[in-house]
C-alpha positions in Angstrom: 32.5 18.7 4.3 31.0 22.1 4.4 29.8 21.7 0.7 28.0 18.4 1.7 26.1 20.2 4.5 25.3 23.2 2.1 24.0 20.6 -0.3 22.0 19.0 2.5 20.5 22.4 3.3 19.5 22.9 -0.3 17.9 19.4 -0.4 15.9 20.2 2.8 14.6 23.5 1.4 13.9 22.1 -2.0 11.9 19.2 -0.4 10.0 21.6 1.9 9.0 23.8 -1.0 8.0 20.8 -3.1 5.9 19.3 -0.2 4.2 22.6 0.4 3.4 23.0 -3.3 1.7 19.6 -3.2 -1.0 21.1 -1.1 -1.6 23.8 -3.7 -1.5 21.4 -6.6 -4.9 19.9 -5.6 -3.9 16.3 -6.6 -1.7 17.6 -9.5 -4.8 19.3 -11.1 -3.2 22.8 -11.0 -0.2 23.3 -13.3 1.9 25.9 -11.4 2.0 24.2 -8.0 2.4 20.7 -9.7 5.4 21.9 -11.7 6.9 23.5 -8.5 6.4 20.2 -6.6 8.1 18.1 -9.3 10.9 20.6 -9.8 11.5 20.9 -6.0 11.7 17.1 -5.6 14.1 16.8 -8.5 16.4 19.4 -6.9 16.0 17.8 -3.5 16.9 14.3 -4.7 19.9 15.5 -6.7 21.3 17.6 -3.8 20.8 14.6 -1.5 22.6 12.4 -3.9 25.5 14.8 -3.7 25.4 14.8 0.1 25.7 11.0 0.1 29.1 11.1 -1.4 30.6 12.2 1.9 27.9 11.9 4.7 26.7 8.5 5.9 23.2 7.6 4.5 21.6 7.2 7.9 22.9 10.5 9.2 22.0 12.4 6.0 18.5 10.8 5.8 17.8 11.5 9.5 18.7 15.2 9.2 16.9 15.5 5.9 13.7 13.9 7.1 13.8 15.5 10.6 14.4 19.0 9.4 11.9 18.6 6.6 9.1 17.4 9.0 9.7 20.3 11.4 9.8 22.9 8.6 6.7 21.5 6.7 4.8 21.4 10.0 5.7 25.0 10.7 4.7 26.1 7.2 1.4 24.2 7.7 0.9 26.0 11.1 1.9 29.5 10.0 0.9 29.8 6.3 -2.0 27.3 6.0 -3.3 28.0 9.5 -3.4 24.3 10.4 -3.6 23.9 14.3 -1.0 22.1 16.3 -2.0 20.6 19.7 0.3 19.8 22.7 1.2 16.3 21.6 2.1 17.5 18.1 4.4 20.2 19.5 6.1 17.7 21.8 6.7 15.3 18.9 8.1 18.1 16.8 10.3 19.0 19.6 11.6 15.4 19.9 12.3 15.3 16.2 14.3 18.5 16.4 16.1 17.3 19.5 17.1 14.1 17.6 18.5 16.0 14.7 20.5 18.3 17.1 21.9 15.3 19.0 23.1 13.7 15.7 24.7 16.9 14.6 26.2 18.0 17.8 27.3 14.7 19.5 27.4 11.9 17.0 30.7 10.8 15.6 28.7 9.2 12.8 28.2 12.6 11.3 31.9 13.1 10.8 33.6 11.9 7.6 34.8 8.3 7.8 
């Protein structure tokens, strides 16, 4: 099961890198960021496919999306200087809380 969650972490990081590279690709008109985005998504989907062998689809996807949203938003804020207002911070906090509830308390996250 640890291998599944390691693969999930790889999928999350790859998706975050790919999504962040999309901003720099300027609509796929810049080669380097465009290639990074495509490669990142390929790694992310491959790793997610491995995860789905042992983690329920809903749980894996909720963690993947939730963590991805939080990390991409933080990169936008820190690296790209995109402002976050109070409601955005509350929403991100709720997403993070949801991911933590699934991980810490849901029996659905355990192997079936």
